[in-house]
Structure formats: structure tokens, C-alpha cells
VOMAR-340300 format. One record per residue (C-alpha): chain; z negated, y negated, x negated; residue number from 1. Coordinates in nm, 4 decimals, always signed. Last residue first. Layout:
<pts>
<sekol->A	z->Z	y->Y	x->X	rofi->NUM> $
...
</pts>
This chain:
<pts>
<sekol->A	z->-3.8744	y->+1.1713	x->+1.7440	rofi->112> $
<sekol->A	z->-3.9925	y->+1.0368	x->+2.0964	rofi->111> $
<sekol->A	z->-3.6368	y->+1.0541	x->+2.2236	rofi->110> $
<sekol->A	z->-3.6311	y->+0.7032	x->+2.3635	rofi->109> $
<sekol->A	z->-3.7884	y->+0.5781	x->+2.0312	rofi->108> $
<sekol->A	z->-3.5364	y->+0.7514	x->+1.8166	rofi->107> $
<sekol->A	z->-3.2434	y->+0.6145	x->+2.0323	rofi->106> $
<sekol->A	z->-3.3669	y->+0.2554	x->+2.0247	rofi->105> $
<sekol->A	z->-3.4320	y->+0.2798	x->+1.6508	rofi->104> $
<sekol->A	z->-3.0850	y->+0.4018	x->+1.5877	rofi->103> $
<sekol->A	z->-2.9429	y->+0.1066	x->+1.8011	rofi->102> $
<sekol->A	z->-3.1849	y->-0.1439	x->+1.6230	rofi->101> $
<sekol->A	z->-3.0332	y->-0.0074	x->+1.2791	rofi->100> $
<sekol->A	z->-2.6906	y->-0.1082	x->+1.3965	rofi->99> $
<sekol->A	z->-2.7966	y->-0.4542	x->+1.5008	rofi->98> $
<sekol->A	z->-2.9597	y->-0.5134	x->+1.1709	rofi->97> $
<sekol->A	z->-2.6937	y->-0.3806	x->+0.9685	rofi->96> $
<sekol->A	z->-2.4711	y->-0.6361	x->+1.1185	rofi->95> $
<sekol->A	z->-2.1202	y->-0.6361	x->+1.3004	rofi->94> $
<sekol->A	z->-2.1935	y->-0.2841	x->+1.4324	rofi->93> $
<sekol->A	z->-2.1767	y->+0.0800	x->+1.3533	rofi->92> $
<sekol->A	z->-2.4378	y->+0.3280	x->+1.4361	rofi->91> $
<sekol->A	z->-2.5057	y->+0.6982	x->+1.3177	rofi->90> $
<sekol->A	z->-2.7668	y->+0.9144	x->+1.4579	rofi->89> $
<sekol->A	z->-2.7926	y->+1.2727	x->+1.3166	rofi->88> $
<sekol->A	z->-3.0455	y->+1.5014	x->+1.4870	rofi->87> $
<sekol->A	z->-3.1410	y->+1.7668	x->+1.2240	rofi->86> $
<sekol->A	z->-3.2509	y->+2.1354	x->+1.2348	rofi->85> $
<sekol->A	z->-2.9877	y->+2.2154	x->+0.9903	rofi->84> $
<sekol->A	z->-2.6265	y->+2.3706	x->+0.9720	rofi->83> $
<sekol->A	z->-2.4373	y->+2.2327	x->+1.2851	rofi->82> $
<sekol->A	z->-2.6273	y->+1.9032	x->+1.2763	rofi->81> $
<sekol->A	z->-2.6981	y->+1.7734	x->+1.6255	rofi->80> $
<sekol->A	z->-2.5329	y->+1.4510	x->+1.7521	rofi->79> $
<sekol->A	z->-2.6305	y->+1.0901	x->+1.8438	rofi->78> $
<sekol->A	z->-2.3638	y->+0.8407	x->+1.8040	rofi->77> $
<sekol->A	z->-2.4004	y->+0.4720	x->+1.8164	rofi->76> $
<sekol->A	z->-2.1210	y->+0.2146	x->+1.8845	rofi->75> $
<sekol->A	z->-1.9891	y->-0.1338	x->+1.7996	rofi->74> $
<sekol->A	z->-1.6641	y->-0.2829	x->+1.9657	rofi->73> $
<sekol->A	z->-1.8444	y->-0.5729	x->+2.1341	rofi->72> $
<sekol->A	z->-1.8400	y->-0.3884	x->+2.4918	rofi->71> $
<sekol->A	z->-2.0416	y->-0.1196	x->+2.3512	rofi->70> $
<sekol->A	z->-1.9411	y->+0.2554	x->+2.2924	rofi->69> $
<sekol->A	z->-2.2039	y->+0.5212	x->+2.3360	rofi->68> $
<sekol->A	z->-2.1349	y->+0.8409	x->+2.1539	rofi->67> $
<sekol->A	z->-2.3444	y->+1.1525	x->+2.2665	rofi->66> $
<sekol->A	z->-2.2635	y->+1.4682	x->+2.0887	rofi->65> $
<sekol->A	z->-1.9242	y->+1.5658	x->+1.9805	rofi->64> $
<sekol->A	z->-1.7094	y->+1.5137	x->+2.2932	rofi->63> $
<sekol->A	z->-1.9779	y->+1.3586	x->+2.5061	rofi->62> $
<sekol->A	z->-1.8417	y->+0.9908	x->+2.5326	rofi->61> $
<sekol->A	z->-2.0080	y->+0.6961	x->+2.6875	rofi->60> $
<sekol->A	z->-1.8302	y->+0.3957	x->+2.8013	rofi->59> $
<sekol->A	z->-1.8444	y->+0.0121	x->+2.7780	rofi->58> $
<sekol->A	z->-2.2138	y->-0.0351	x->+2.7500	rofi->57> $
<sekol->A	z->-2.3393	y->-0.3951	x->+2.7730	rofi->56> $
<sekol->A	z->-2.6228	y->-0.4891	x->+2.5490	rofi->55> $
<sekol->A	z->-3.0241	y->-0.4266	x->+2.5767	rofi->54> $
<sekol->A	z->-2.9963	y->-0.0786	x->+2.4285	rofi->53> $
<sekol->A	z->-3.1859	y->+0.0692	x->+2.7037	rofi->52> $
<sekol->A	z->-3.2173	y->+0.4229	x->+2.6048	rofi->51> $
<sekol->A	z->-2.9693	y->+0.6826	x->+2.7447	rofi->50> $
<sekol->A	z->-3.0007	y->+0.9733	x->+2.9804	rofi->49> $
<sekol->A	z->-2.7154	y->+1.2171	x->+3.0099	rofi->48> $
<sekol->A	z->-2.9200	y->+1.4772	x->+3.1945	rofi->47> $
<sekol->A	z->-2.7224	y->+1.7516	x->+3.0457	rofi->46> $
<sekol->A	z->-2.6180	y->+1.6207	x->+2.7034	rofi->45> $
<sekol->A	z->-2.8840	y->+1.3800	x->+2.5862	rofi->44> $
<sekol->A	z->-3.1995	y->+1.4924	x->+2.7724	rofi->43> $
<sekol->A	z->-3.1020	y->+1.8541	x->+2.7805	rofi->42> $
<sekol->A	z->-3.0287	y->+1.8623	x->+2.4047	rofi->41> $
<sekol->A	z->-3.3704	y->+1.7080	x->+2.3228	rofi->40> $
<sekol->A	z->-3.5391	y->+1.9733	x->+2.5279	rofi->39> $
<sekol->A	z->-3.3235	y->+2.2584	x->+2.3924	rofi->38> $
<sekol->A	z->-3.3801	y->+2.1346	x->+2.0228	rofi->37> $
<sekol->A	z->-3.7619	y->+2.1316	x->+2.0548	rofi->36> $
<sekol->A	z->-3.8230	y->+2.4906	x->+1.9442	rofi->35> $
<sekol->A	z->-3.6218	y->+2.4059	x->+1.6210	rofi->34> $
<sekol->A	z->-3.8931	y->+2.1523	x->+1.5394	rofi->33> $
<sekol->A	z->-3.7327	y->+1.8224	x->+1.4761	rofi->32> $
<sekol->A	z->-3.5897	y->+1.6346	x->+1.1596	rofi->31> $
<sekol->A	z->-3.4125	y->+1.3079	x->+1.2074	rofi->30> $
<sekol->A	z->-3.1139	y->+1.2077	x->+1.0069	rofi->29> $
<sekol->A	z->-3.0459	y->+0.8248	x->+0.9922	rofi->28> $
<sekol->A	z->-2.7318	y->+0.6329	x->+0.9563	rofi->27> $
<sekol->A	z->-2.6177	y->+0.2649	x->+0.9420	rofi->26> $
<sekol->A	z->-2.2506	y->+0.1612	x->+0.9411	rofi->25> $
<sekol->A	z->-2.1453	y->-0.1973	x->+0.8924	rofi->24> $
<sekol->A	z->-1.8575	y->-0.3747	x->+1.0800	rofi->23> $
<sekol->A	z->-1.6403	y->-0.6564	x->+0.9685	rofi->22> $
<sekol->A	z->-1.3909	y->-0.8166	x->+1.2189	rofi->21> $
<sekol->A	z->-1.0516	y->-0.6961	x->+1.3294	rofi->20> $
<sekol->A	z->-0.8062	y->-0.9558	x->+1.2081	rofi->19> $
<sekol->A	z->-1.0175	y->-1.1468	x->+0.9503	rofi->18> $
<sekol->A	z->-1.1810	y->-0.8192	x->+0.8451	rofi->17> $
<sekol->A	z->-0.8279	y->-0.6694	x->+0.7826	rofi->16> $
<sekol->A	z->-0.7006	y->-0.9852	x->+0.5970	rofi->15> $
<sekol->A	z->-0.9932	y->-0.9800	x->+0.3624	rofi->14> $
<sekol->A	z->-0.9487	y->-0.6052	x->+0.3151	rofi->13> $
<sekol->A	z->-0.5840	y->-0.6477	x->+0.2105	rofi->12> $
<sekol->A	z->-0.6765	y->-0.9464	x->-0.0113	rofi->11> $
<sekol->A	z->-0.9418	y->-0.7267	x->-0.1744	rofi->10> $
<sekol->A	z->-0.7155	y->-0.4301	x->-0.2313	rofi->9> $
<sekol->A	z->-0.4696	y->-0.6649	x->-0.4128	rofi->8> $
<sekol->A	z->-0.1470	y->-0.7744	x->-0.2440	rofi->7> $
<sekol->A	z->+0.2150	y->-0.7060	x->-0.3514	rofi->6> $
<sekol->A	z->+0.2614	y->-0.5376	x->-0.0035	rofi->5> $
<sekol->A	z->+0.4369	y->-0.2303	x->-0.1185	rofi->4> $
<sekol->A	z->+0.2625	y->-0.1808	x->-0.4394	rofi->3> $
<sekol->A	z->-0.0844	y->-0.2366	x->-0.2966	rofi->2> $
<sekol->A	z->+0.0035	y->-0.0105	x->+0.0038	rofi->1> $
</pts>
């Protein structure tokens, strides 16, 4: 891409951020007792309960865990690890603080 455009990687990134905005990803891995997996899975995937994030939710997907899409383009996803007794929560937003808040909201909601 650099040879085609004649632009440096920094210039390309600056243009992309100007056009689409800048997003920051934050993640956390939560350990839980294996016997609690069914309870957590029931809350998230069966009852489809969500924390009150305090912002407008655009839609929710359940293809690979529970992914909440917000109106501003940010998201949070909560999914089980396939190899360990971990609940992985990833969030992406315009600031690290907002992304971390989404994770904190999910953790508090689940009581983990």
C-alpha cells in the first residue's frame, strides 16, 4: 500500500483516523469456577440480560458470545474462552476510559 500510494504508514493512519475516527481496545479475562459457567451462560446467552451501560445500544449479536454495538460505533463483547475457565471481555471505543467502563459494567452486572 505504501508503494502504491506513495504515503508513509503514519500518513495513511492519519487519513484513516480522520475519516473513521480513532478507537482504542481494552480487554479483560475473568476467571470463574467451572461450576458457575452454566449460570453465567444462562444470563448472557439464554435470558439475554445486559447491564445498563448508560448509552444507546444499536443492536446486540449472539454469534460468538454477546456483542453489544453502541450507536457511536463502539462495542463490547463478552465470550467464553474455548480452552480455559475464562470469560473474555473486549471493548472498543474512542477512549480507553470508556472502553474500560463497558468492561467494568459487564463485570459488575455478572458479579464476577
